[in-house]
C-alpha positions in Angstrom: 23.4 2.8 -16.6 20.0 1.8 -18.0 17.3 0.4 -15.8 17.6 -3.4 -15.2 14.4 -4.2 -17.1 14.8 -1.5 -19.7 11.9 0.7 -18.4 11.8 4.4 -18.7 12.5 6.4 -15.5 8.7 7.1 -15.1 7.4 3.8 -16.3 5.5 1.4 -14.0 6.2 -2.3 -13.9 3.4 -4.5 -15.3 0.6 -3.9 -12.9 -2.7 -5.8 -12.2 -5.4 -5.8 -9.5 -7.5 -8.9 -9.3 -10.5 -8.5 -7.0 -12.5 -11.2 -5.3 -9.7 -13.7 -4.9 -11.0 -15.0 -1.5 -14.2 -17.0 -1.3 -14.7 -16.0 2.4 -13.4 -12.5 3.1 -15.8 -9.6 2.8 -13.3 -8.0 0.4 -10.1 -9.2 -1.3 -7.6 -8.3 -3.9 -4.4 -9.8 -5.4 -2.0 -7.0 -6.5 0.8 -7.9 -8.9 3.5 -5.3 -9.6 6.3 -6.7 -11.5 7.4 -9.8 -9.6 5.9 -8.5 -6.3 2.6 -10.2 -5.4 0.5 -9.3 -2.3 -2.7 -11.1 -1.2 -5.0 -8.6 0.5 -8.1 -9.5 2.4 -10.5 -7.2 4.4 -12.6 -8.6 7.3 -15.5 -6.8 9.0 -16.2 -7.4 12.6 -18.5 -5.8 15.2 -16.8 -4.1 18.0 -13.8 -1.7 18.2 -10.6 -1.4 20.2 -10.7 -0.1 23.8 -9.8 3.5 22.7 -12.9 3.6 20.4 -15.5 2.1 22.7 -18.5 4.3 23.4 -17.5 6.8 20.7 -19.8 5.5 18.0 -16.8 5.5 15.7 -15.4 2.6 13.7 -11.8 1.6 13.2 -9.6 0.4 10.4 -6.4 -1.5 11.1 -3.9 -3.6 9.0 -1.6 -6.5 9.5 1.4 -7.3 7.2 3.6 -10.3 6.8 5.8 -12.0 4.3 5.7 -15.7 3.5 9.0 -17.4 4.5 10.1 -17.8 0.8 8.6 -14.6 -0.6 12.2 -13.4 -1.2 15.4 -14.9 -2.7 16.3 -16.6 0.6 14.0 -18.0 3.2 13.2 -15.8 6.2 11.8 -17.1 9.5 8.2 -16.4 10.4 7.6 -13.7 13.0 5.9 -16.3 15.3 9.2 -18.3 15.4 10.8 -15.2 17.2 7.7 -14.9 19.5 7.3 -11.3 18.5 6.4 -9.1 15.5 9.4 -8.0 13.6 10.1 -4.3 13.8 9.9 -3.9 10.0 6.5 -5.6 9.9 5.2 -3.4 12.7 6.3 -0.3 10.9 4.8 -1.3 7.6 1.4 -2.3 9.0 1.1 1.0 10.9 1.8 2.8 7.6 -0.9 0.7 5.8 -3.4 1.4 8.6 -2.7 5.2 8.5 -3.1 5.2 4.7 -6.4 3.3 4.7 -7.9 5.3 7.6 -7.3 8.5 5.7 -10.1 7.8 3.3 -12.7 6.3 5.6 -15.5 8.1 7.5 -15.4 6.3 10.8 -18.8 7.7 11.9 -20.5 5.9 9.0 -19.2 2.5 10.3 -20.6 2.7 13.8 -18.6 0.7 16.3 -17.2 -1.9 13.8 -13.6 -2.8 12.8 -12.2 -3.5 9.4 -8.9 -5.5 9.5 -6.9 -5.5 6.2 -4.4 -8.4 6.0 -1.6 -8.0 3.5 0.4 -11.2 3.0 3.4 -10.9 0.6 3.5 -14.0 -1.6 6.5 -12.8 -3.5 8.6 -9.7 -2.8 10.6 -7.8 -5.4 10.6 -4.3 -4.0 7.7 -2.0 -3.1 5.7 -4.4 -1.0 4.5 -1.8 1.5 3.2 0.4 -1.2 1.6 -2.5 -3.1 -0.1 -3.5 0.2 -1.7 0.0 0.4 -2.8 0.0 -3.2 -4.2 -3.6 -3.1 -5.4 -3.2 0.5 -7.5 -0.3 -0.5 -9.4 -2.3 -3.1 -10.0 -5.1 -0.5 -11.2 -2.6 2.1 -13.5 -0.7 -0.4 -15.1 -4.0 -1.5 -15.6 -5.0 2.1 -17.2 -1.6 2.9 -19.6 -2.0 0.0 -20.5 -5.5 1.1 -21.2 -4.2 4.7 -23.1 -1.1 3.6 -25.3 -3.2 1.2 -26.2 -5.4 4.2 -26.8 -2.4 6.4 -24.0 -3.4 8.8 -22.8 0.2 8.3 -24.9 3.4 8.2 -23.6 4.1 4.7 -20.5 3.2 2.7 -17.7 4.9 4.6 -15.1 5.2 1.8 -14.6 8.9 0.9 -11.7 8.7 -1.6 -9.2 6.4 -3.3 -5.7 5.9 -2.0 -2.6 4.4 -3.5 1.2 4.4 -2.9 4.4 4.0 -4.9 8.1 3.9 -4.1 10.7 5.9 -6.0 14.4 6.1 -5.7 17.3 8.3 -6.7 19.7 6.3 -8.9 22.3 7.0 -11.6 20.7 7.0 -15.0 22.0 8.5 -18.3 25.0 10.0 -16.4 23.1 11.7 -13.6 21.2 10.9 -10.4 17.4 11.0 -11.1 14.2 9.6 -9.7 13.2 6.1 -10.9 9.7 5.1 -10.0 8.5 1.6 -8.9 11.9 0.1 -8.2 12.5 -3.6 -8.2 14.6 -5.1 -5.4 18.0 -4.7 -7.2 17.3 -1.0 -7.8 15.9 -0.4 -4.3 19.0 -2.0 -2.7 21.3 0.4 -4.6 19.2 3.6 -4.3 21.0 6.7 -3.1 17.7 7.9 -1.6 14.5 6.0 -1.1 10.9 7.5 -1.0 7.4 6.1 -0.4 4.6 8.4 -1.5 1.0 7.8 -0.4 -1.7 9.9 -2.2 -5.4 10.1 -2.5 -7.5 10.3 -5.6 -8.1 14.0 -5.0 -4.3 14.6 -5.1 -3.7 15.1 -1.4 -0.7 13.5 0.3 -1.2 11.0 3.2 2.5 10.4 3.7 5.8 11.2 2.1 8.7 9.1 3.5 12.2 9.9 2.3 15.5 8.5 3.5 19.0 9.4 2.2 20.6 6.0 2.0 23.8 6.8 0.1 23.7 10.6 0.6 21.4 13.4 1.7 19.0 14.6 -0.9 18.1 18.2 -1.9 14.8 20.0 -1.8 15.0 20.2 -5.6 15.4 16.4 -5.8 12.5 15.9 -3.4 10.3 18.1 -5.6 11.3 16.2 -8.6 10.5 12.9 -7.0 6.9 14.1 -6.3 6.6 15.5 -9.8 7.6 12.1 -11.4 5.8 9.9 -9.0 2.3 11.5 -8.8 1.2 10.8 -12.4 2.1 7.1 -11.9 0.0 6.9 -8.7 -2.9 8.4 -10.6 -2.6 5.6 -13.1 -2.8 3.1 -10.3 -5.9 4.9 -8.9 -7.5 4.7 -12.3 -7.1 0.9 -12.1 -8.8 1.0 -8.7 -11.6 3.0 -10.1 -12.2 0.3 -12.7 -13.0 -2.1 -9.9 -14.5 0.1 -7.1 -17.0 3.0 -7.4 -17.3 5.4 -4.5 
């Protein structure tokens, strides 16, 4: 079966990064990836969590949420359940890990950057889009803070971006399809999230056999197909942010 939107197996959805969308945040970016849209802001505050106090090191954290009508049906806000949904908690931990991997905490001093990723519209790949757009927001906030000498120097050491890929039937065999939309994601035999730096290192590789277990050869193929697309996304980040 062909892909829903006619793309090739290794072709990204239409992809844009729009920086400076917030008039107030130290850094911000709207990422649009197909129908998925995530509004990312980065805020710089003095002080760090308890486990960082007295170390001289900074901290980067993230929060993630979906607007109630970001999807095809309305979902209740987390606050209505009086607790953070498990999915949201998992995703924001992933975003935080990804962003911290490219930050020199010593250069920040005891300051905290909070990256808020709010999904305006979700059509697959929202956690990966949050990392890619969240990096731009964070990097802009770091430049803002370094220029004003809030930090010892700009702490960003590399770029980081992420992309989802799934194993689905195409042209008579199961193969990796990058940047899945919701319909593809919901039918994937296996689902992967890859987080990579601009230097080509892996921050995280998540892979789940949804319909069946996957082989080592299939995993290697997923990486082979996905990495070049992530580099294209990093090129778009480089057009906005210089480190």
